SERO-516696 format. One record per residue (C-alpha): residue number from 0; residue in three letters; x, y, z. Coordinates in Angstrom, 2 decimals. Layout:
residues N
<NUM, "ALA", <X, Y, Z>>
...
end
This chain:
residues 127
<0, "MET", <6.21, -3.16, -17.17>>
<1, "ASN", <5.05, -5.18, -20.30>>
<2, "THR", <1.61, -6.95, -20.82>>
<3, "HIS", <3.30, -10.39, -19.88>>
<4, "GLU", <4.44, -8.97, -16.66>>
<5, "MET", <1.14, -7.39, -15.80>>
<6, "SER", <-0.73, -10.58, -16.69>>
<7, "HIS", <1.68, -12.75, -14.61>>
<8, "LEU", <1.25, -10.57, -11.57>>
<9, "PHE", <-2.46, -10.72, -11.65>>
<10, "VAL", <-2.56, -14.53, -12.43>>
<11, "GLN", <-0.36, -14.86, -9.38>>
<12, "TYR", <-2.74, -12.77, -7.13>>
<13, "VAL", <-5.60, -14.89, -8.42>>
<14, "ASN", <-3.95, -18.26, -7.89>>
<15, "GLY", <-3.13, -17.10, -4.47>>
<16, "TRP", <-6.77, -16.72, -3.79>>
<17, "LYS", <-7.67, -20.03, -5.48>>
<18, "THR", <-5.18, -21.96, -3.35>>
<19, "SER", <-5.62, -20.02, -0.05>>
<20, "ASN", <-2.03, -18.99, -0.23>>
<21, "LYS", <-1.29, -15.57, 1.66>>
<22, "ARG", <2.37, -15.57, 0.92>>
<23, "LEU", <1.57, -15.71, -2.99>>
<24, "ILE", <-1.05, -12.98, -2.78>>
<25, "LEU", <1.10, -10.58, -0.69>>
<26, "SER", <4.05, -11.33, -2.90>>
<27, "VAL", <2.68, -9.33, -5.94>>
<28, "CYS", <1.34, -6.37, -3.94>>
<29, "ASP", <3.27, -3.32, -3.30>>
<30, "PRO", <3.45, -2.43, 0.36>>
<31, "LEU", <1.04, 0.60, -0.15>>
<32, "CYS", <-1.35, -1.54, -2.32>>
<33, "GLU", <-4.97, -0.68, -2.20>>
<34, "ILE", <-7.62, -3.16, -3.10>>
<35, "THR", <-11.43, -2.30, -3.38>>
<36, "GLU", <-13.81, -5.29, -3.65>>
<37, "CYS", <-16.90, -5.30, -5.78>>
<38, "TYR", <-19.17, -4.94, -2.90>>
<39, "GLY", <-17.46, -2.13, -1.00>>
<40, "PRO", <-14.64, -3.10, 1.49>>
<41, "LYS", <-11.36, -1.40, 0.93>>
<42, "TYR", <-7.97, -2.45, 2.14>>
<43, "HIS", <-4.91, -0.12, 2.08>>
<44, "GLY", <-1.47, -1.48, 2.62>>
<45, "ILE", <0.02, -4.96, 3.14>>
<46, "GLY", <-1.10, -4.94, 6.83>>
<47, "GLN", <-4.74, -4.48, 5.95>>
<48, "ILE", <-4.61, -6.94, 3.05>>
<49, "GLU", <-2.91, -9.63, 5.22>>
<50, "ARG", <-5.61, -9.14, 8.00>>
<51, "TRP", <-8.24, -9.73, 5.31>>
<52, "ILE", <-6.69, -12.75, 3.78>>
<53, "ILE", <-6.18, -14.30, 7.40>>
<54, "ASP", <-9.86, -13.54, 8.25>>
<55, "TRP", <-11.12, -15.06, 5.03>>
<56, "ILE", <-9.06, -18.37, 5.48>>
<57, "SER", <-9.94, -18.67, 9.08>>
<58, "LYS", <-13.69, -18.54, 8.32>>
<59, "ASN", <-13.27, -21.50, 5.79>>
<60, "HIS", <-14.17, -19.31, 3.02>>
<61, "ARG", <-12.79, -20.62, -0.24>>
<62, "VAL", <-12.40, -19.33, -3.83>>
<63, "SER", <-13.55, -22.32, -6.00>>
<64, "GLN", <-13.25, -20.67, -9.43>>
<65, "TRP", <-11.56, -17.60, -10.85>>
<66, "ASP", <-11.28, -17.77, -14.58>>
<67, "ILE", <-9.68, -14.83, -16.52>>
<68, "LEU", <-11.66, -14.48, -19.77>>
<69, "GLY", <-9.87, -11.55, -21.47>>
<70, "SER", <-7.63, -8.64, -20.65>>
<71, "PHE", <-7.04, -5.10, -22.05>>
<72, "PHE", <-3.80, -3.10, -21.51>>
<73, "ASP", <-2.82, 0.62, -21.33>>
<74, "LEU", <0.89, 0.40, -21.22>>
<75, "PRO", <1.71, 4.09, -20.60>>
<76, "ALA", <-0.65, 4.22, -17.69>>
<77, "ARG", <0.52, 0.75, -16.43>>
<78, "THR", <-3.01, -0.24, -16.17>>
<79, "ALA", <-4.79, -3.34, -17.15>>
<80, "VAL", <-8.34, -4.50, -16.97>>
<81, "PHE", <-8.99, -8.27, -16.55>>
<82, "GLU", <-12.54, -9.71, -17.17>>
<83, "TRP", <-13.38, -12.89, -15.06>>
<84, "THR", <-15.99, -15.27, -13.78>>
<85, "PHE", <-15.71, -16.10, -10.10>>
<86, "ALA", <-17.20, -18.47, -7.69>>
<87, "CYS", <-16.64, -18.98, -3.91>>
<88, "TYR", <-17.92, -20.20, -0.75>>
<89, "SER", <-18.43, -17.65, 2.03>>
<90, "ASP", <-20.93, -17.00, 4.88>>
<91, "HIS", <-22.29, -20.49, 4.61>>
<92, "ARG", <-23.32, -19.96, 0.84>>
<93, "ASP", <-22.00, -20.52, -2.70>>
<94, "HIS", <-21.58, -17.31, -4.77>>
<95, "TYR", <-20.91, -16.88, -8.49>>
<96, "PHE", <-20.78, -13.78, -10.52>>
<97, "LYS", <-18.88, -12.30, -13.54>>
<98, "GLY", <-16.77, -9.15, -13.26>>
<99, "CYS", <-13.62, -7.29, -14.01>>
<100, "SER", <-10.64, -5.79, -12.03>>
<101, "ILE", <-8.95, -2.55, -13.12>>
<102, "VAL", <-5.26, -3.14, -11.89>>
<103, "GLN", <-2.66, -0.69, -11.81>>
<104, "PHE", <1.12, -1.38, -11.43>>
<105, "ASN", <4.30, 0.23, -10.49>>
<106, "GLN", <7.65, -1.13, -12.01>>
<107, "MET", <7.63, -4.32, -9.92>>
<108, "TYR", <4.03, -4.86, -8.22>>
<109, "ILE", <0.29, -4.20, -8.22>>
<110, "ILE", <-0.57, -1.06, -6.55>>
<111, "ARG", <-4.26, -0.88, -6.88>>
<112, "ILE", <-7.11, -3.20, -7.73>>
<113, "LYS", <-10.82, -2.15, -8.24>>
<114, "GLU", <-13.31, -4.96, -8.81>>
<115, "PHE", <-16.68, -4.43, -10.61>>
<116, "ARG", <-19.33, -7.17, -10.49>>
<117, "MET", <-22.20, -8.02, -12.90>>
<118, "GLU", <-25.00, -10.58, -12.73>>
<119, "PRO", <-24.02, -13.92, -14.24>>
<120, "GLU", <-27.11, -14.31, -16.08>>
<121, "GLN", <-27.17, -11.89, -19.22>>
<122, "TYR", <-29.75, -11.63, -21.77>>
<123, "TYR", <-31.10, -9.44, -24.59>>
<124, "PRO", <-34.35, -7.88, -23.46>>
<125, "PHE", <-35.23, -6.81, -26.93>>
<126, "LYS", <-35.24, -9.52, -29.92>>
end
């Protein structure tokens, strides 16, 4: 798998969330894929990932922004890191934060995503 293929799979995953397209999200995930969200929940396998997507959409939660800012690749390890900004509406509130995803791939699919979050407001405490 090359950097273009890795990027394409992750962009498809992101676009699936941005458009609430369950089929698109699942199409890039290996049947045994594991996803860990930045605030703790973990989903293992297509069945759990599908339940998560259905639950998210049924509650009228929506991803309003997910912009990929940069990427880093380790081809021998089939691993990429994607830095992003993210905004969504869930639990009757708007949320916005920055973060990154560590994404691992096999020959064809995403096999693992671990998300990490940081505060959107960043500053230099010492000038």
